[in-house]
C-alpha positions as CSV (number, residue, x, y, z in Angstrom):
1,M,-19.7,11.7,112.0
2,G,-21.6,9.9,109.3
3,P,-25.4,9.9,108.7
4,G,-25.7,6.6,110.6
5,G,-23.6,7.6,113.5
6,E,-20.3,6.2,112.0
7,L,-17.1,7.8,113.0
8,Y,-14.5,8.4,110.2
9,V,-10.8,8.6,111.1
10,S,-8.0,9.6,108.6
11,D,-4.5,8.1,108.5
12,T,-2.0,10.2,106.6
13,G,0.4,7.4,106.1
14,D,3.8,6.8,107.5
15,S,6.2,8.4,104.9
16,P,5.9,10.5,101.8
17,A,7.9,8.1,99.8
18,N,6.0,4.8,100.2
19,G,3.5,5.3,102.9
20,H,-0.2,5.7,102.1
21,G,-2.9,6.2,104.5
22,A,-6.6,5.6,104.4
23,V,-9.9,6.7,105.8
24,F,-11.5,4.3,108.1
25,R,-15.2,4.0,109.0
26,L,-15.8,2.9,112.6
27,S,-19.3,1.6,113.4
28,Q,-20.3,0.4,116.8
29,G,-20.1,-3.4,117.2
30,K,-18.3,-3.8,113.8
31,R,-14.6,-4.0,112.7
32,P,-13.1,-1.0,111.2
33,V,-13.6,-0.6,107.4
34,V,-11.4,1.2,104.8
35,L,-13.5,3.7,102.9
36,A,-13.5,2.4,99.3
37,G,-10.6,3.8,97.3
38,S,-9.1,5.9,100.1
39,D,-6.1,3.6,100.5
40,T,-5.3,3.4,96.7
41,V,-6.0,6.8,95.0
42,R,-2.8,8.7,94.9
43,A,-4.3,12.1,95.6
44,Q,-5.7,10.5,98.9
45,S,-2.4,9.0,99.9
46,S,-2.1,11.5,102.7
47,V,-5.7,12.2,103.5
48,N,-6.1,14.4,106.6
49,G,-9.1,16.6,106.9
50,L,-12.6,15.0,106.4
51,F,-16.0,16.4,105.8
52,T,-19.0,14.0,105.6
53,A,-21.8,15.1,103.3
54,G,-25.1,13.5,102.5
55,G,-25.3,9.8,101.8
56,D,-21.9,8.2,101.1
57,S,-20.2,11.5,100.0
58,M,-17.2,12.6,101.8
59,Y,-14.9,15.6,101.1
60,T,-11.1,15.1,102.0
61,V,-7.9,17.1,101.8
62,G,-4.6,15.5,101.2
63,Y,-1.9,16.8,103.5
64,R,1.1,15.9,101.2
65,T,-0.8,16.5,97.9
66,G,-2.6,19.8,98.7
67,V,-5.7,18.4,96.9
68,L,-9.5,18.6,97.9
69,S,-11.3,15.6,96.7
70,V,-14.8,14.0,97.0
71,T,-15.8,10.4,97.0
72,D,-19.1,8.8,96.3
73,G,-18.3,6.2,99.0
74,K,-18.1,3.4,96.4
75,G,-14.5,3.9,95.4
76,G,-15.0,6.7,92.9
77,W,-13.0,9.8,93.7
78,R,-13.0,13.3,92.0
79,N,-10.4,16.1,92.5
80,L,-12.0,19.5,93.1
81,A,-9.1,21.8,93.8
82,Q,-5.4,21.8,94.3
83,G,-2.7,24.1,95.5
84,L,-3.9,24.1,99.1
85,G,-0.5,23.6,100.7
86,S,-0.5,21.1,103.4
87,P,-4.3,21.1,104.3
88,D,-5.3,19.9,107.7
89,G,-8.8,21.3,108.6
90,I,-12.0,21.4,106.4
91,D,-15.4,22.7,107.2
92,A,-18.4,24.0,105.2
93,A,-18.5,27.6,104.3
94,P,-21.8,29.6,104.4
95,G,-23.1,30.0,101.0
96,G,-21.4,26.8,99.8
97,G,-17.9,25.5,99.5
98,F,-15.3,24.9,102.2
99,Y,-12.8,26.7,104.5
100,I,-9.4,24.8,104.5
101,T,-6.4,25.4,106.5
102,D,-2.8,25.0,105.3
103,N,-1.0,23.8,108.4
104,V,2.6,24.3,107.1
105,G,2.1,27.4,104.9
106,G,0.0,29.2,107.6
107,D,-2.9,30.0,105.2
108,L,-6.6,29.9,105.3
109,F,-8.5,29.2,102.0
110,L,-12.0,29.4,100.7
111,V,-12.9,27.0,98.0
112,R,-16.3,27.7,96.5
113,S,-18.6,25.0,95.2
114,E,-18.8,26.3,91.6
115,P,-17.1,24.0,89.0
116,G,-13.6,25.2,88.3
117,A,-13.5,27.5,91.4
118,K,-10.0,28.4,92.4
119,P,-8.9,28.5,96.0
120,V,-9.0,32.0,97.4
121,K,-6.5,32.9,100.3
122,L,-8.3,34.5,103.1
123,A,-5.6,34.8,105.6
124,S,-1.9,34.2,105.7
125,G,0.8,34.2,108.5
126,L,-1.2,31.9,110.7
127,Q,0.9,29.7,113.0
128,S,0.2,26.0,112.1
129,P,-3.6,26.3,111.7
130,A,-5.2,23.0,112.3
131,D,-8.7,21.6,112.3
132,L,-11.3,24.4,112.1
133,R,-14.9,24.7,112.9
134,V,-17.6,26.9,111.5
135,D,-20.3,27.9,114.0
136,Q,-23.2,28.2,111.5
137,K,-25.6,29.6,114.1
138,R,-23.3,32.5,115.1
139,G,-21.5,32.9,111.7
140,L,-18.0,32.4,113.2
141,L,-15.1,30.5,112.0
142,V,-13.1,29.1,114.9
143,L,-9.4,28.3,114.0
144,P,-6.8,26.8,116.4
145,E,-3.2,27.9,115.6
146,N,-1.1,25.2,117.2
147,S,2.3,26.8,117.1
148,G,0.8,30.1,118.0
149,N,-0.8,28.6,121.2
150,R,-3.9,30.6,120.4
151,L,-7.4,30.2,119.0
152,S,-8.5,32.8,116.4
153,I,-12.1,33.6,115.6
154,Y,-13.2,35.2,112.3
155,Q,-16.5,36.3,110.9
156,A,-17.7,33.6,108.4
157,S,-18.8,35.2,105.2
158,N,-21.5,33.8,102.9
159,K,-20.2,36.0,100.1
């Protein structure tokens, strides 16, 4: 959800060769709008996981590119991290940064907010980890494993 109640939806595209997806903003009573640059930037050609931040900022992960990016909402994109496998889920980590799941590789990463921070693998051997959620109040990371037919819960760390 965006700050004004908008709903954002990602489309990863129809093929790795020529398909490119986009991020759509849905607002009640209005036609869907493509988030500026999300349908043209190569790193965003397979955008999957979305995290809305303040203002027009949005963090995204590219399923086929393994890239974490941020947009200013006006068409400007900046890559923040790469090497995330086939990322699916993204949510804010306590203390800054993001937890990101690698759906194909079965990994859970932490990418800190510091400039130049490298992804840290927190868990591996997960079975198709998908969208995840951090319960900030309880300090828990809730992670569905699609192929494992289970829900894993971890203590979210602010270190």
